[in-house]
VMD Tcl script that draws the C-alpha trace (Angstrom):
set ca {
  {81.83 88.40 147.64}
  {84.67 89.69 149.75}
  {84.62 89.59 153.55}
  {84.30 93.39 153.84}
  {81.15 93.38 151.72}
  {79.57 90.62 153.74}
  {79.91 92.57 156.99}
  {77.60 95.33 155.71}
  {74.64 92.95 155.62}
  {73.88 92.70 159.32}
  {74.70 89.78 161.59}
  {72.75 86.95 159.94}
  {73.51 88.23 156.48}
  {77.15 88.36 157.51}
  {77.06 84.73 158.58}
  {75.57 83.52 155.32}
  {77.69 85.76 153.11}
  {80.90 84.80 154.88}
  {80.26 81.16 154.02}
  {79.99 82.19 150.38}
  {83.20 84.25 150.61}
  {85.06 81.21 151.95}
  {84.28 79.29 148.76}
  {82.28 76.51 150.46}
  {80.48 74.12 148.16}
  {79.78 70.81 149.90}
  {76.36 70.62 151.58}
  {76.59 68.17 154.48}
  {74.58 69.89 157.21}
  {73.59 66.55 158.77}
  {77.18 65.36 159.20}
  {77.63 63.38 162.39}
  {81.26 62.35 163.01}
  {82.00 59.21 165.03}
  {83.28 59.46 168.60}
  {86.85 60.70 168.85}
  {87.89 57.64 170.86}
  {87.40 55.51 167.74}
  {90.42 57.17 166.11}
  {93.77 55.38 166.52}
  {96.22 57.52 168.46}
  {99.26 59.19 166.89}
  {102.76 59.70 168.23}
  {103.06 61.75 171.44}
  {102.93 65.52 171.16}
  {106.30 67.28 171.42}
  {105.62 70.61 173.11}
  {109.19 71.68 172.40}
  {108.21 72.03 168.74}
  {105.21 74.23 169.57}
  {104.70 77.85 170.62}
  {104.35 78.22 174.39}
  {101.98 80.96 175.55}
  {102.24 81.76 179.24}
  {99.21 82.12 181.46}
  {97.96 85.67 181.82}
  {95.48 88.41 181.00}
  {94.95 90.06 177.62}
  {92.38 92.32 175.99}
  {90.31 90.39 173.46}
  {88.37 92.09 170.70}
  {88.57 95.56 169.20}
  {88.46 98.57 171.56}
  {85.70 101.15 171.12}
  {86.75 103.72 168.53}
  {85.24 106.29 166.20}
  {85.19 105.50 162.47}
  {87.61 107.45 160.32}
  {86.67 109.49 157.27}
  {86.43 106.34 155.16}
  {84.49 104.32 157.71}
  {85.44 101.83 160.39}
  {88.60 99.74 160.11}
  {86.94 97.05 162.20}
  {83.65 95.12 162.32}
  {81.02 95.31 165.04}
  {81.25 91.59 165.75}
  {84.77 92.21 167.15}
  {83.29 94.36 169.94}
  {83.15 94.96 172.83}
  {86.73 94.48 173.91}
  {86.90 92.49 177.14}
  {89.47 91.08 179.54}
  {90.31 87.40 179.11}
  {92.49 85.37 181.46}
  {94.03 82.26 179.95}
  {95.86 79.31 181.45}
  {99.14 78.43 179.77}
  {98.89 76.54 176.51}
  {100.91 75.41 173.52}
  {99.88 76.01 169.92}
  {101.37 74.69 166.71}
  {103.88 76.97 165.04}
  {102.42 76.41 161.58}
  {99.14 75.46 160.01}
  {98.66 71.70 159.61}
  {100.24 70.55 156.34}
  {98.93 68.27 153.63}
  {101.67 65.78 154.53}
  {100.57 65.62 158.17}
  {96.89 65.38 157.31}
  {97.53 62.60 154.77}
  {99.23 60.57 157.51}
  {96.17 61.03 159.69}
  {93.88 59.89 156.89}
  {95.96 56.76 156.30}
  {96.28 55.72 159.95}
  {92.78 56.73 161.03}
  {91.00 55.41 157.92}
  {89.41 58.84 157.66}
  {86.96 58.50 154.78}
  {84.65 60.96 156.54}
  {87.48 63.49 156.78}
  {88.71 63.34 153.18}
  {87.74 65.72 150.39}
  {89.10 64.97 146.91}
  {89.82 68.69 146.45}
  {92.46 68.57 149.18}
  {96.15 68.68 148.11}
  {96.17 64.93 148.81}
  {95.98 61.93 146.49}
  {94.34 58.65 147.39}
  {95.84 55.29 146.45}
  {93.50 52.45 147.29}
  {91.13 52.50 150.23}
  {93.43 53.56 153.07}
  {96.58 55.07 151.58}
  {96.69 58.86 151.30}
  {99.69 60.98 150.34}
  {100.29 64.66 149.76}
  {100.13 65.55 146.08}
  {103.50 65.89 144.42}
  {105.19 69.14 145.39}
  {102.42 70.07 147.85}
  {103.47 68.26 151.02}
  {104.10 71.52 152.93}
  {100.98 73.32 151.75}
  {98.46 73.93 154.52}
  {95.62 71.48 154.37}
  {92.44 73.08 153.05}
  {88.92 71.86 152.27}
  {88.85 70.37 155.78}
  {85.56 70.75 157.61}
  {85.52 71.81 161.24}
  {84.78 68.18 162.12}
  {87.76 66.91 160.11}
  {90.00 69.47 161.81}
  {88.73 68.45 165.25}
  {89.24 64.76 164.38}
  {92.83 65.38 163.33}
  {93.69 67.33 166.47}
  {92.09 64.65 168.66}
  {94.11 61.98 166.85}
  {97.26 63.96 167.69}
  {96.24 64.15 171.36}
  {95.40 67.83 171.03}
  {92.39 69.97 170.12}
  {91.58 73.04 168.10}
  {92.60 76.22 169.93}
  {89.82 78.23 171.47}
  {89.06 81.54 169.84}
  {90.65 83.34 172.78}
  {93.83 81.25 172.56}
  {94.06 81.90 168.84}
  {93.67 85.66 169.25}
  {96.14 85.84 172.14}
  {98.73 84.03 170.00}
  {98.10 86.31 167.03}
  {98.05 89.69 168.80}
  {100.50 89.16 171.66}
  {100.22 91.26 174.79}
  {100.51 94.60 173.00}
  {97.20 94.29 171.09}
  {98.90 94.49 167.72}
  {96.66 94.98 164.70}
  {98.40 92.27 162.68}
  {100.58 89.47 164.04}
  {103.79 91.30 163.10}
  {102.72 94.73 164.41}
  {100.96 97.90 163.31}
  {102.32 98.26 159.79}
  {99.85 97.17 157.15}
  {100.12 93.87 155.27}
  {102.16 93.40 152.14}
  {103.26 90.39 150.15}
  {106.39 89.89 152.25}
  {104.32 89.49 155.45}
  {101.18 87.59 154.43}
  {99.57 85.78 151.52}
  {96.40 87.85 150.99}
  {94.27 89.82 148.53}
  {95.66 93.30 147.91}
  {92.45 94.89 146.61}
  {93.39 94.67 142.95}
  {95.54 91.53 142.83}
  {96.51 88.52 144.90}
  {99.91 87.90 146.45}
  {99.42 84.30 145.31}
  {96.51 82.58 143.58}
  {96.23 79.99 146.34}
  {97.84 78.78 149.57}
  {101.63 78.43 149.62}
  {103.95 76.34 151.80}
  {103.61 77.01 155.51}
  {106.22 79.39 156.87}
  {106.82 81.07 153.52}
  {106.30 84.49 155.13}
  {108.48 83.84 158.18}
  {109.96 85.69 159.96}
  {108.47 88.90 158.52}
  {104.90 87.80 159.20}
  {105.43 86.00 162.52}
  {103.57 86.78 165.73}
  {105.31 87.96 168.91}
  {106.06 84.39 170.03}
  {106.91 83.15 166.55}
  {103.66 81.63 165.28}
  {103.62 81.65 161.48}
  {100.87 82.45 158.97}
  {98.33 83.66 161.52}
  {97.37 86.25 158.93}
  {96.60 85.08 155.41}
  {97.50 81.90 153.51}
  {94.51 79.97 154.90}
  {92.06 81.07 157.57}
  {91.75 78.71 160.52}
  {88.99 76.87 162.33}
  {88.94 77.38 166.08}
  {87.02 75.39 168.67}
  {84.29 77.90 169.50}
  {80.75 78.10 168.26}
  {80.09 81.59 166.91}
  {78.41 84.10 169.24}
  {78.59 87.87 169.85}
  {81.00 89.07 172.51}
  {79.93 90.48 175.86}
  {81.80 93.02 177.98}
  {82.24 90.57 180.86}
  {85.72 89.55 181.96}
  {86.13 85.80 181.49}
  {88.65 83.03 182.16}
  {89.49 80.29 179.64}
  {86.32 80.89 177.59}
  {85.10 78.12 175.31}
  {82.10 79.86 173.74}
  {78.50 78.60 173.64}
  {77.74 74.92 173.20}
  {74.46 74.65 171.31}
  {74.65 76.70 168.12}
  {75.75 75.45 164.69}
  {78.04 78.05 163.14}
  {81.71 77.87 164.14}
  {84.33 80.58 164.25}
  {87.03 81.05 161.61}
  {90.00 83.36 162.25}
  {93.01 84.78 160.43}
  {91.80 85.25 156.87}
  {93.22 83.49 153.83}
  {94.95 84.14 150.52}
  {91.64 85.36 149.10}
  {90.90 87.92 151.85}
  {91.92 91.57 152.13}
  {94.08 93.25 154.76}
  {91.09 94.09 156.97}
  {90.07 90.44 157.11}
  {93.49 89.22 158.26}
  {93.71 91.50 161.32}
  {94.18 89.79 164.69}
  {90.66 90.72 165.85}
  {88.79 89.82 162.63}
  {86.32 86.95 163.01}
  {83.42 85.41 161.19}
  {81.13 82.40 161.20}
  {81.07 79.40 158.85}
  {79.19 76.15 158.46}
  {81.31 73.51 160.26}
  {80.28 70.80 157.81}
  {81.60 72.60 154.73}
  {85.15 72.64 153.42}
  {86.74 75.61 151.69}
  {89.86 76.36 149.61}
  {90.70 79.23 151.95}
  {90.33 77.56 155.36}
  {92.66 75.22 157.27}
  {93.63 74.93 160.93}
  {96.30 74.33 163.57}
  {96.09 72.47 166.90}
  {96.75 73.38 170.52}
  {97.19 71.65 173.88}
  {97.07 72.60 177.55}
  {99.48 71.87 180.36}
  {100.44 68.32 181.38}
  {97.57 66.66 183.20}
  {95.02 69.11 181.76}
  {92.39 67.93 179.30}
  {93.68 68.88 175.81}
}
mol new
graphics top color blue
foreach p $ca { graphics top sphere $p radius 0.5 }
foreach p [lrange $ca 0 end-1] q [lrange $ca 1 end] { graphics top cylinder $p $q radius 0.2 }
display resetview
């Protein structure tokens, strides 16, 4: 089931169908990860290698609009548009690679974070390496919890949904990270409606610079969709500052669309919910961090 089909089912139907569309297969609803402070720390974060997004105001979500003759080009869960003020932050330029995630697994003894379907091979109990030729592929099959563990190990965290969208759409509310022109196979790895640009994820940055966002973030549309920090909830019209979403629901937000999603699903405002304890071939992540002295 494609993402567009799932959105016709109503909100709860959308949630359940979107999990199916992401290719999730591992049922681990009761997963309870250990405290983050049990993970050995990694090398210090180098903000100079990341995308800096200045503090400021942007319009989050899709503005009210009338459907065209073939229906709406957006989904109701992207509305209403609302003002969001963000503090400055840094976000990784690319999606986390298999090579980087394998290092985390080896140093953090991350049995709970490993899925044998990842582009990673295991040698013994604690040695993990990217599969041959796949070191620069974005990690996939990572659960939300595995993604959060990795970012914490790096001294960062998953970006909030607002931070992710601000990075993807810039300050000019662009429809796709690169602008208003529709996607093609030089800008994003996605499903074209009758064929795929690629049959799976490709090396990070393969569509740069054509597919880059305003500040130079790569692959924010297509390749793999990305976990963000927020629990899924409908938007409100209220203006907010540094939103983090609700705290007590289960479903988490996925943004950006993957190689198996169509052009509508890789827009900068597209969003859907997924089970945080399930991995998928079409979902990965990137990390973010706040200013010095601010909790990651």
